[in-house]
N, C-alpha and C positions, 0 to 999 in steps of 0.2 A: 234600920238606914242602913245603907249599902255602900261602901266604902272605894276606891281608887288609891290606893297608896301608894306614890311611887319614890324607889330613894336612887342619887346619885351618889356618885363615888367621885373623889378629888380629880376636876380636871385634868387633861395636861396642858392645856390650852383655856384658862381660866378667862383672861378676856374674854376671851371668839364664844367661851360658852357664855356666859354672864350676858353678853350681846345678843346673840342668836334666842338665847331662854326668853329673856323677856323682851326684847323687842318683836321676838317671830311668834315666837312657841306659844307665849305667855297670851297673846290677846287670838290665838286661832282658840289655844285651851277654852278663853273666858267664853267664845263661839256655840261650843258644848250646848244642846237643851236639858233638860232635867238638872240641873245640876242646884243646889239646897245651899251648900255650903261651901268653899276654896282654902284655903291654907299654903304658905310656900313658907319652909323654914327650911333655916341656913344651921345644920349639924354643929354644936361646938363640941361636946365631945360625947362616947358610945363607949357603951361597955358590952363585955363580954364576945368580942369578935376580934378580928382580924381586917376588915374593909375599914379601910379611910371616909367615911361618909362624908359627904356636900351639903348637899342638900335634900329634903323631903319635901312635897310634892302628895296634899290631899283633894281628892274630887268626893264631897257628900252628895248621894240620891235618892230618894225616898226610900226607894227600896232597892231589890236584884234585877226584878223585871224595866225598873226603870232607868239603872247604870247602865244592862244588854242594849236598852234601846239607844241610847244615846252615845254607845260608843260604838254604834250600826247605824249610826249617821252620817250624812254626811261632812259635817263639821264636826264629829268622836271620827272618823276617817282621816280627814285634811289632819288630824292635829297629829294620830298614829304617824301619817305618814312623814309627815314635817320630824316625829321623833327620831326617823333615822338619819336625819339633818347635821343633829347633833352627834354620832358617833364619830363625826369628824374632829371633836372637841377631847371625847373621851375615851379612855384604854379601855374603859369596860361598858357594855350597857348595862343602862337602871336597871334595880329588880324593880318588879310592878308586881303590885298585891293585889287582889282584890278580896276584899273582907264583909261579915255578918255583923 
């Protein structure tokens, strides 16, 4: 299984971030094809980092090929483009990891 994991640090505007993330960004993300699993978790505590982590999103795909196809799809590009709109509410861009 291949996954994309996105880590968000504490937002500068928590209310604005929550509204945009859950009302706009998540619905766009749910349209991305080939998703096998998805989860969003609030970070309660983290160790061995100076980052003030807030939220973790994980999308699972069957394999790396389907992950790349999903991200290249119109729906994947729409979600990626909307990610830029979240920057209004964040101090730092999210950390994005692709793992296998």
